[in-house]
C-alpha positions as CSV (number, residue, x, y, z in Angstrom):
1,M,-23.8,63.6,24.9
2,A,-25.4,61.4,22.6
3,Q,-23.9,58.0,21.7
4,E,-23.3,57.4,17.9
5,K,-24.4,54.3,16.7
6,P,-21.9,52.3,14.4
7,E,-23.1,51.9,11.0
8,P,-23.8,48.3,10.2
9,Q,-21.1,46.9,7.7
10,K,-22.2,45.6,4.5
11,P,-21.4,42.0,3.7
12,A,-18.5,41.4,1.3
13,P,-19.7,40.2,-2.1
14,P,-19.2,36.5,-2.5
15,S,-16.0,35.7,-4.4
16,G,-15.8,32.7,-6.7
17,P,-16.3,31.8,-10.4
18,S,-19.5,34.0,-10.7
19,T,-17.8,37.1,-9.4
20,P,-15.3,38.5,-12.1
21,L,-12.0,39.8,-11.1
22,P,-11.1,43.4,-12.0
23,D,-8.7,43.5,-14.8
24,T,-5.4,45.1,-13.5
25,G,-3.3,44.4,-16.5
26,V,-1.0,42.1,-14.4
27,P,-1.3,38.3,-15.7
28,G,-2.5,36.0,-13.0
29,P,-1.4,32.6,-12.1
30,A,-1.5,30.2,-14.9
31,A,-3.9,27.4,-14.7
32,P,-2.3,23.9,-14.1
33,P,-1.5,22.1,-17.3
34,T,-3.9,19.3,-18.2
35,P,-2.5,15.7,-18.3
36,A,-2.1,16.1,-22.1
37,Q,0.0,19.3,-21.6
38,Q,2.3,18.1,-18.8
39,P,5.9,17.2,-20.0
40,S,6.6,13.5,-19.9
41,A,10.0,12.4,-18.2
42,P,12.6,11.8,-20.9
43,A,13.1,8.1,-21.8
44,P,16.1,6.7,-20.2
45,E,19.0,6.1,-22.3
46,P,19.5,2.4,-23.2
47,G,22.1,1.0,-20.8
48,A,22.0,3.9,-18.4
49,P,21.8,3.3,-14.7
50,V,18.1,3.1,-13.4
51,E,17.2,5.7,-10.7
52,V,15.6,3.9,-8.0
53,S,13.9,4.8,-4.7
54,D,12.2,3.1,-1.7
55,L,9.1,2.6,-3.8
56,V,10.5,0.6,-6.6
57,W,13.5,-1.0,-4.9
58,E,12.0,-4.5,-4.4
59,H,10.8,-4.7,-8.0
60,I,14.0,-3.5,-9.7
61,V,16.6,-4.9,-7.3
62,E,15.3,-7.7,-5.1
63,K,13.4,-9.4,-7.8
64,S,15.7,-9.0,-10.7
65,E,16.6,-12.0,-12.7
66,K,20.1,-10.5,-13.5
67,P,22.8,-9.6,-10.9
68,V,22.3,-5.8,-9.9
69,A,24.9,-3.3,-9.2
70,V,23.7,-0.4,-6.9
71,M,25.4,3.0,-6.3
72,F,24.3,4.5,-3.1
73,Y,25.0,8.2,-3.5
74,S,24.2,11.7,-2.3
75,T,24.0,14.9,-4.4
76,S,26.4,16.8,-2.1
77,C,29.1,14.0,-2.4
78,P,32.0,15.1,-4.7
79,Y,33.4,11.5,-4.9
80,C,30.0,10.4,-6.3
81,R,30.1,13.0,-9.0
82,V,33.6,11.8,-10.0
83,I,32.7,8.1,-10.3
84,D,29.3,8.4,-11.9
85,P,30.5,8.7,-15.4
86,Y,32.5,5.5,-14.9
87,F,29.6,3.6,-13.4
88,T,27.4,4.9,-16.3
89,T,30.0,3.6,-18.8
90,Y,30.0,0.3,-17.0
91,A,26.3,0.2,-17.1
92,K,26.3,0.5,-20.9
93,E,29.0,-2.0,-21.3
94,F,27.5,-4.8,-19.2
95,R,23.8,-3.9,-20.0
96,D,23.1,-7.4,-21.3
97,T,24.3,-9.1,-17.9
98,V,24.1,-6.7,-15.1
99,V,21.4,-4.2,-14.1
100,F,22.9,-1.0,-13.0
101,A,20.9,1.2,-10.5
102,R,21.5,4.3,-8.5
103,L,19.7,5.4,-5.2
104,N,19.9,8.8,-3.6
105,I,20.3,8.2,0.1
106,M,18.8,11.7,0.9
107,T,15.5,10.7,-0.7
108,S,15.2,7.2,0.0
109,M,16.5,6.8,3.5
110,W,14.5,3.7,4.4
111,T,16.4,1.5,2.0
112,A,19.9,3.2,2.8
113,E,19.3,2.4,6.4
114,R,17.8,-1.1,5.8
115,Y,21.4,-1.8,4.1
116,G,23.7,-0.1,6.6
117,I,24.7,2.6,4.1
118,R,26.8,5.3,6.3
119,G,28.9,6.8,3.5
120,T,28.8,7.5,-0.1
121,P,29.4,6.4,-2.6
122,T,28.6,2.8,-1.6
123,F,28.5,0.1,-4.3
124,K,26.6,-2.9,-3.4
125,F,26.1,-6.0,-5.6
126,F,23.0,-8.3,-5.5
127,C,22.4,-11.7,-6.7
128,G,19.3,-13.4,-6.5
129,G,18.0,-10.4,-4.5
130,K,20.5,-10.7,-1.8
131,P,23.6,-8.5,-1.2
132,V,26.8,-10.4,-2.1
133,F,29.6,-7.8,-2.1
134,E,30.2,-4.2,-1.2
135,I,32.6,-1.4,-1.8
136,V,32.5,1.8,0.3
137,G,34.1,5.1,-0.5
138,A,36.0,6.6,-3.4
139,V,37.5,3.8,-5.3
140,F,39.5,3.5,-8.6
141,P,37.2,3.0,-11.6
142,V,39.2,-0.1,-12.5
143,I,38.4,-1.6,-9.1
144,L,34.7,-1.1,-9.6
145,R,34.9,-2.8,-13.0
146,K,36.8,-5.9,-11.5
147,M,34.2,-6.2,-8.8
148,V,31.4,-6.2,-11.5
149,E,33.3,-8.9,-13.4
150,E,33.8,-10.9,-10.1
151,V,30.3,-10.7,-9.2
152,L,29.3,-12.1,-12.6
153,V,31.7,-15.0,-12.2
154,H,31.0,-15.9,-8.5
155,G,27.7,-14.0,-7.6
156,K,25.2,-16.7,-8.1
157,E,27.4,-19.2,-6.0
158,C,27.9,-16.7,-3.2
159,A,24.1,-15.8,-3.2
160,G,23.3,-19.4,-2.6
161,R,25.3,-19.3,0.6
162,V,23.8,-16.0,2.1
163,T,21.4,-16.4,4.8
164,E,18.2,-14.6,4.3
165,I,17.2,-12.0,6.9
166,N,13.7,-11.6,7.8
167,Y,12.9,-7.9,8.0
168,E,9.5,-8.5,9.5
169,I,9.6,-6.7,12.9
170,T,6.6,-7.2,15.3
171,G,6.2,-7.9,18.9
172,Y,4.6,-11.2,18.2
173,G,5.8,-14.4,17.1
């Protein structure tokens, strides 16, 4: 019996820009939009709470000239959805004196952990970049409003008495 030699395989034609694809009648993937075509984020409504993340936390909260009220929330929290419209209303009402910010603890875990956030909603008030007051859990909107007013009256005084914590963690020094 004679052994048959296998036929040598022909190399596949190179694919790439020089090789046209056959027209199958099915539209292919759309090309990514150019920067001029990409939709821009809608401009925030004046007085609406600012959405913050780990990346912009220091700039918006810790270096703010005004007191800052931060709502730490989670998208799965039903109480957060209930209190959010009130928080937005207070943001518009106090927009000249207080910065209102929201932080999603699921996407900005580092900041949530840094400030010991264990439940949502948690409201923290900052004055001079330092936390001065905190409310945890579902609260009546009137209590939240009262706390904003209290921080406006006593926040700077309270911030002056807060001990600064050095978050630099190294094995040296």
